[in-house]
C-alpha positions in Angstrom: 104.5 231.1 175.1 105.4 234.6 176.1 107.9 233.4 178.7 109.8 231.5 176.0 110.2 234.5 173.7 113.4 235.9 175.2 115.0 232.5 175.0 114.0 232.0 171.4 115.4 235.5 170.6 118.7 234.5 172.2 118.8 231.3 170.2 118.3 233.2 167.0 121.4 235.2 167.8 123.6 232.4 169.2 123.1 229.7 166.6 124.3 232.0 163.7 127.2 233.0 166.0 128.1 229.3 166.2 127.9 228.9 162.4 130.1 232.0 161.9 132.6 230.6 164.5 132.6 227.1 162.8 133.2 228.8 159.4 136.1 230.8 160.9 137.7 227.7 162.4 137.5 225.9 159.0 139.1 228.9 157.3 141.8 229.1 159.9 143.0 225.5 159.4 142.5 225.7 155.6 144.6 228.9 155.2 147.2 228.2 158.0 150.1 226.2 156.4 151.7 224.3 159.2 154.2 222.6 156.9 156.2 225.8 156.7 159.1 226.6 159.0 158.7 229.9 160.8 161.9 231.9 160.9 163.7 231.7 164.2 164.6 235.4 164.3 163.0 238.6 163.1 159.4 239.6 162.5 158.5 238.8 166.1 156.4 242.0 166.6 153.4 240.8 164.7 153.1 237.4 166.5 153.5 239.1 169.9 150.8 241.6 169.1 148.5 238.8 167.9 149.2 236.8 171.1 148.4 239.9 173.2 145.2 240.6 171.3 144.1 237.0 171.6 144.8 237.0 175.4 142.8 240.3 175.8 139.9 238.8 173.9 140.0 235.7 176.0 140.0 237.7 179.2 136.9 239.7 178.3 134.6 236.6 178.6 136.3 235.7 181.8 135.5 239.1 183.2 131.9 238.8 182.0 131.7 235.3 183.4 132.3 236.7 186.9 128.7 237.9 186.6 127.7 234.3 186.5 128.1 234.1 190.2 125.0 236.3 190.4 123.2 234.0 187.8 124.4 230.5 188.7 122.1 228.9 186.1 123.5 230.9 183.2 125.2 227.9 181.6 124.9 229.4 178.2 127.4 232.2 179.0 129.6 229.7 180.8 130.0 227.4 177.8 130.7 230.4 175.5 133.3 231.8 177.9 135.0 228.4 178.1 135.1 228.2 174.3 136.8 231.6 174.1 139.4 230.6 176.6 140.2 227.3 174.9 140.5 229.0 171.5 143.4 231.2 172.6 146.0 228.4 173.1 144.7 226.7 169.9 145.4 229.8 167.9 148.7 230.4 169.6 149.8 226.9 168.6 148.8 227.5 165.0 150.7 230.9 165.1 153.8 229.1 166.3 153.5 226.5 163.6 152.3 228.5 160.6 153.5 232.1 161.3 151.3 235.0 160.4 149.1 235.0 157.3 145.6 235.5 155.9 144.3 232.9 158.4 144.6 235.5 161.1 141.5 237.2 159.7 139.5 234.0 160.4 141.1 233.9 163.9 140.0 237.4 164.6 136.4 236.7 163.4 136.2 233.6 165.6 137.4 235.3 168.7 135.2 238.3 168.3 132.1 236.2 167.6 132.8 234.0 170.7 133.4 236.9 172.9 130.3 238.7 171.7 128.2 235.6 172.2 129.5 235.4 175.7 128.5 239.0 176.5 125.1 238.6 174.9 124.4 235.5 176.9 125.4 237.2 180.1 123.3 240.2 179.4 120.2 238.2 178.6 120.7 235.9 181.5 121.2 232.8 179.4 117.5 232.2 178.9 118.1 230.3 175.6 119.0 226.7 175.0 122.6 225.8 175.7 122.8 223.8 172.5 124.7 226.5 170.5 127.0 227.2 173.4 127.9 223.6 173.9 128.5 223.1 170.2 130.8 226.1 170.3 132.7 224.7 173.3 133.0 221.3 171.5 134.3 223.1 168.4 136.9 225.0 170.4 138.2 221.7 172.0 138.4 220.1 168.5 140.3 223.2 167.3 142.8 222.8 170.2 143.3 219.1 169.5 143.8 219.8 165.7 146.2 222.6 166.5 148.3 220.4 168.8 148.3 217.6 166.2 149.4 219.9 163.4 152.3 221.5 165.3 155.5 219.8 164.0 157.8 221.1 166.7 161.1 222.9 166.3 163.4 222.1 163.4 166.9 221.2 164.8 168.2 218.7 162.2 171.1 220.9 161.1 173.6 218.1 160.0 173.6 217.5 156.3 174.3 219.4 153.1 172.8 222.9 152.4 173.2 224.5 149.0 172.4 227.7 147.2 170.7 227.7 143.8 172.9 226.5 140.9 175.4 225.3 143.5 177.1 228.7 143.9 177.5 228.0 147.7 177.2 225.0 150.0 177.5 224.3 153.7 178.2 220.8 155.0 177.5 220.0 158.7 178.5 216.7 160.3 176.6 215.0 163.1 177.1 216.6 166.5 179.5 214.8 168.9 176.9 214.9 171.7 173.4 216.1 172.6 174.5 219.7 173.3 177.7 219.6 171.2 178.4 220.4 167.6 180.6 219.0 164.9 182.6 220.0 161.8 181.5 222.3 159.0 182.7 223.1 155.5 181.6 226.2 153.8 182.2 226.7 150.1 181.4 229.9 148.2 182.7 229.8 144.6 186.4 228.8 144.8 186.7 229.7 148.5 186.5 227.1 151.2 186.6 227.5 154.9 186.3 224.9 157.7 185.7 224.9 161.4 183.6 223.7 164.2 179.9 224.3 164.6 178.0 224.3 167.9 174.5 224.8 169.2 173.9 228.2 170.7 174.5 228.1 174.4 172.9 229.3 176.6 169.9 228.7 174.4 168.3 232.0 173.5 165.4 230.7 171.4 163.6 227.5 170.4 164.5 226.1 167.9 168.1 226.5 168.8 170.4 228.3 166.3 174.0 227.3 165.8 177.3 229.1 165.6 180.0 228.4 163.0 183.3 228.9 164.9 185.9 229.7 162.3 189.4 228.4 162.3 192.5 230.4 161.3 191.9 229.7 157.6 190.5 231.5 154.6 187.3 233.3 155.5 184.6 233.1 152.8 182.3 235.5 154.5 183.2 239.0 155.9 182.3 238.4 159.5 183.9 237.9 162.9 185.4 234.7 164.4 181.9 233.1 164.6 178.8 233.2 162.4 175.3 232.8 163.6 173.2 230.4 161.4 169.5 229.8 161.9 166.4 228.4 160.1 164.9 231.2 158.0 161.9 229.5 156.5 161.2 226.8 153.9 159.4 223.6 154.8 160.3 220.6 156.8 161.1 218.8 153.6 163.2 221.7 152.3 164.3 224.0 155.2 166.3 227.1 154.5 169.2 228.2 156.7 170.3 231.8 156.9 173.9 232.9 157.0 175.2 236.5 156.4 174.2 237.3 152.8 173.3 233.6 152.1 170.2 231.5 152.2 170.9 227.8 151.7 168.3 225.0 151.2 168.9 221.6 152.7 169.7 218.9 150.1 170.7 215.8 151.9 171.2 214.2 155.3 174.7 213.8 156.9 175.3 210.3 155.6 175.2 211.9 152.1 177.5 214.8 153.0 181.0 214.9 151.8 
């Protein structure tokens, strides 16, 4: 019985760690709204910092797992280290789909718990049962699958009619002429109307791809240069919001309904 005591002590630590990890994963996917459209530009510092932090936290178990070469039977630490590594791409996918938000607290808890469990298992030689570690690895794989399934992909369906509240402004975009080409646009602000060609940004500087409104020699409704950058600034896939200088327009209809 005495030889089993260290293993039992390790199980007492690792099973609660798995419960905390599972609760954090549930909180992550409950709080992360993947139906929203993350703005294409601006506010990139926080996601980048989160991505770097997640990568560092994932590397810690890998560094610790190097010690497994000295303990080839420490499968407990190996499973926990694998779970930590799998969780990083899962959370990065959610970050790309949902943007930052309260769910990041759950993300941090999950990563810290997983990394700590890995280090504890390495220190104690993995004498406990691998049940909690295998459950953690399975939960991490499920999280990765769920994250991949929830990622809607970039929004690039610009053609259609976009309007401001109360119809104070509108932007009509026709279907592009080709895969990488644009079409015609009509911008109305009050009594002012301007027309021109729109085109996808080339070379592509981001994904999803923003567009340029290339103005003709007609009345200019916005005080800008010969071209205006327009990009998705939020909203949902059902009601995306496009950003122009000083204007945020919500999509109202598809191109067949556009005038």
